[in-house]
C-alpha positions in Angstrom: 0.1 0.3 -0.2 3.1 3.0 0.9 4.1 1.8 -2.6 1.2 2.6 -4.1 0.5 5.6 -2.2 4.6 6.9 -4.1 3.5 5.8 -7.2 0.5 7.7 -7.3 2.4 10.9 -5.7 4.9 10.5 -8.1 2.5 10.4 -10.8 0.7 13.4 -9.2 3.6 15.5 -9.6 4.3 14.8 -13.2 2.8 18.5 -14.9 2.6 16.7 -18.4 1.4 13.2 -19.0 3.8 10.7 -20.8 7.1 12.6 -19.7 9.0 9.9 -20.0 7.9 9.2 -23.6 8.0 12.5 -24.3 11.3 13.1 -23.5 13.0 9.9 -24.9 11.8 11.0 -28.3 13.0 14.7 -27.6 16.7 13.1 -26.9 16.4 10.7 -29.7 15.6 13.7 -32.4 17.9 15.9 -30.7 20.5 13.3 -30.9 19.8 12.4 -34.5 19.9 15.8 -35.9 22.1 17.6 -33.6 25.0 15.6 -31.5 25.6 12.9 -34.1 26.1 15.4 -36.4 28.5 17.4 -34.0 30.5 14.4 -33.1 31.3 13.5 -36.5 32.5 17.1 -36.8 35.5 15.7 -34.4 35.2 12.6 -35.8 36.8 13.6 -38.5 39.4 15.7 -36.8 40.3 12.7 -34.7 43.2 12.3 -37.2 44.3 16.3 -37.1 46.9 17.2 -34.6 46.1 20.2 -32.6 49.2 22.1 -34.4 48.0 21.3 -37.6 44.0 22.2 -36.5 45.7 25.5 -35.1 47.4 26.5 -38.4 44.3 25.7 -40.5 41.8 28.3 -38.2 44.9 30.9 -37.6 46.2 31.0 -41.4 46.0 35.4 -42.2 43.6 34.2 -45.0 40.8 32.4 -43.0 40.6 34.9 -40.3 40.2 37.2 -42.5 37.5 35.5 -43.6 36.0 35.6 -40.3 35.8 39.5 -40.4 34.4 39.7 -43.1 31.7 36.9 -42.5 31.1 38.3 -38.5 31.6 42.0 -39.1 29.1 42.1 -41.8 26.6 39.1 -40.0 26.4 41.7 -36.7 25.9 45.1 -38.9 23.1 43.6 -41.2 21.7 41.6 -37.5 21.3 45.3 -35.9 20.0 47.1 -39.4 17.4 44.3 -39.0 16.7 45.0 -35.5 15.5 49.1 -36.7 13.6 47.9 -39.3 12.0 44.9 -38.0 10.6 47.0 -35.3 9.5 49.4 -38.1 7.7 46.5 -40.6 6.3 45.0 -37.4 5.3 47.7 -36.0 3.3 49.1 -39.4 1.7 45.6 -40.0 0.3 45.3 -36.6 -1.0 48.8 -35.9 -1.9 50.3 -39.0 -4.7 48.7 -41.5 -4.0 49.6 -45.2 -4.5 48.4 -48.9 -2.4 45.6 -49.9 -1.2 45.1 -45.8 -1.9 41.0 -46.4 -0.1 41.5 -49.1 3.2 43.0 -47.3 3.0 40.4 -44.5 3.4 37.6 -46.9 6.3 39.2 -48.7 7.9 39.3 -45.4 8.2 35.4 -45.3 9.6 35.7 -49.4 12.7 35.1 -48.5 12.5 31.3 -46.1 10.8 30.2 -49.5 13.2 31.9 -52.5 16.2 29.5 -53.0 19.2 31.6 -51.5 21.2 30.7 -55.0 18.1 32.7 -57.1 18.5 35.3 -53.9 22.1 36.0 -54.3 22.0 36.4 -58.5 19.1 38.5 -58.5 21.0 41.0 -55.6 24.1 40.6 -57.7 22.3 41.6 -61.0 20.2 44.7 -58.9 23.5 45.9 -56.9 25.9 45.5 -60.0 27.8 48.2 -61.9 25.4 48.0 -64.4 22.5 47.2 -62.5 19.2 49.0 -61.9 20.3 50.3 -58.5 23.8 49.6 -58.8 24.1 51.9 -61.7 22.8 54.7 -59.6 25.1 54.5 -57.0 27.7 53.5 -59.6 27.5 57.5 -61.3 28.2 58.8 -57.6 31.4 56.3 -56.9 29.9 53.9 -54.8 30.3 50.3 -55.4 28.1 47.6 -54.1 28.3 44.7 -55.5 32.1 42.3 -54.5 31.8 44.6 -51.1 31.2 44.0 -47.9 28.0 46.6 -48.5 27.3 43.7 -50.7 27.2 41.1 -48.6 25.8 42.9 -45.9 22.7 43.9 -48.2 22.5 40.3 -48.6 22.5 39.4 -45.0 20.1 41.8 -44.5 18.0 40.3 -46.9 17.6 36.6 -45.4 17.6 38.2 -41.7 14.8 40.6 -42.0 12.4 37.6 -41.6 14.0 36.5 -38.4 12.9 39.8 -36.8 9.7 40.8 -37.8 8.3 37.8 -37.1 9.8 37.5 -34.0 8.5 41.0 -32.7 5.1 40.5 -34.8 3.6 38.2 -32.4 4.5 40.4 -29.3 3.1 43.8 -30.5 -0.6 41.7 -31.5 -1.0 40.2 -28.2 0.3 43.8 -26.5 -2.8 45.4 -24.1 -3.4 48.8 -26.4 -4.8 50.4 -22.6 -1.2 50.9 -21.4 -1.1 53.1 -24.5 -3.8 54.6 -24.2 -3.5 55.4 -20.1 0.3 57.0 -21.0 -1.6 59.0 -23.7 -4.6 60.7 -21.6 -2.0 61.2 -18.7 0.3 63.4 -21.4 3.0 61.5 -22.3 4.5 61.4 -26.2 4.3 59.1 -28.7 8.3 58.7 -28.6 8.1 58.7 -24.9 4.7 55.9 -25.1 6.9 53.6 -27.5 10.4 53.8 -25.3 8.9 53.5 -21.9 5.9 51.2 -22.8 6.0 49.4 -26.0 9.9 48.9 -26.2 10.6 46.7 -23.1 8.3 44.4 -24.0 9.4 43.7 -27.1 13.1 43.7 -26.2 13.4 40.0 -25.4 11.3 39.6 -28.8 13.8 41.6 -30.5 16.9 40.2 -28.7 15.8 36.9 -30.5 15.3 38.3 -34.1 18.9 39.5 -33.3 20.1 36.1 -32.4 18.2 34.4 -35.4 19.4 36.9 -37.9 23.2 36.9 -37.2 23.1 33.2 -36.9 22.0 32.8 -39.8 24.2 35.4 -40.9 27.3 33.9 -39.8 27.0 30.6 -42.3 24.8 32.1 -45.4 26.4 30.7 -48.3 24.3 30.7 -51.3 22.6 34.3 -51.1 26.6 35.8 -50.8 28.3 34.3 -52.5 27.5 35.4 -55.6 27.9 39.4 -54.7 30.7 38.8 -52.7 33.2 38.2 -55.5 34.9 35.9 -53.6 38.2 38.5 -53.5 41.0 37.6 -50.7 41.1 39.5 -47.9 38.2 41.7 -48.7 35.0 40.3 -49.6 35.6 36.0 -49.1 33.4 34.5 -46.2 34.3 32.1 -44.4 31.4 29.2 -46.1 33.3 29.7 -49.2 36.5 29.1 -47.8 35.1 25.8 -46.2 33.9 24.9 -49.4 36.9 25.3 -51.5 38.8 23.4 -48.5 36.0 20.4 -49.7 36.6 21.1 -53.4 39.7 20.0 -52.8 38.9 17.3 -50.5 40.8 18.2 -47.5 38.1 17.6 -45.2 39.9 17.9 -42.2 41.0 21.9 -43.0 37.4 22.1 -43.9 35.9 21.0 -40.6 38.2 23.0 -38.6 37.1 26.2 -39.7 33.7 24.6 -39.5 34.2 24.1 -35.7 35.4 27.4 -34.9 31.9 28.5 -36.3 29.8 26.3 -34.8 31.6 27.0 -31.3 31.1 31.0 -32.1 27.6 31.1 -32.8 26.6 28.2 -29.9 28.3 31.6 -27.8 26.7 34.1 -29.5 23.3 32.2 -28.7 24.2 31.1 -25.2 25.1 34.9 -24.4 22.3 36.3 -26.1 19.7 33.3 -24.4 21.3 34.7 -20.8 21.0 38.3 -21.2 17.7 38.0 -22.7 16.4 35.5 -19.7 17.9 38.9 -17.6 15.7 41.1 -19.0 12.7 39.0 -18.9 13.6 38.6 -14.9 13.9 42.6 -15.0 10.6 43.3 -16.6 8.5 41.0 -14.9 10.1 42.3 -11.6 9.2 45.9 -12.8 
C-alpha cells in the first residue's frame, strides 16, 4: 500500500502526462539531428594534430574571412532589428490596402532559394544593375564589396526579426498606451517606456537568429561577395573550397570554429534575454 501511494504521488507530480516517453522522443530526435552530426565533426578531426588544427584556423586568409562574415552578419542583424521593429509596428498597428500582401512578402526570403536570391541581388546591385548603376554615378560600388554582403544578409535575416516581434505587438494590451497618452506622454515616450520594454526580449531573439543565419549564409552571399581574398571572401566559401579539394579535416576545423562561435553568441544572448525578462517581470 505505501508503494502504491508513492507511485500515485510521483504520477501526480508530473505536470505533463507521458513525460518519460516525450523526453525519450525529444532526446532521440536531438541526437539524430544535432548531437550525432556534431560528434561526426570531432571524429573527422581525430587524425588531425592540434598544431595542424591551429595552423588552419589561424591562417591569415582564414582570419580575414572570419572578419568579413562576422562583421557583416553583426551589422546586418543590427539593421534588421531597427527595420524589423518598424515593419512589425506597421503590420500590427495600421490597416491599409495591400497589408496582407506585404505581410506575406516578409517571408519570401524563407521560400526563395538562396542561390536565386544571390543572383537577383547581384544583378540589381552590380555596376550595370538598376540600383547599382545609380550608386555607380556617385562613385559608390556595392557588388563585390562588404556593403553588398551586408545587403544580402539583411535580405535573408529580416523575417526572423519581424516574426519574432510581431506576435508580441499583437498581444500587447493597447490600454497601457492609451493610459500613458491620457497622462500626457508623447508618442516617443510611450514607445520607449511602454512598448519597447515589452518587445525587447523578442527583438533580442530576432537579432540572435538573424546573426546566426548570417554567419553561416552561403548561397545568397557567394555571388555578390565576389570571392576577393582578404576583402570579400566569406568563411562558408573557404570551407567549400577546402571541400572541393577533398581536404575534409581543414574544412571541418574552420566549421568547428564557426559552430563554437555561433553557440557562444546564442548562449550569451539567451542569458541576457533571461535577465531582461526577469527585470521586466520584477518591474
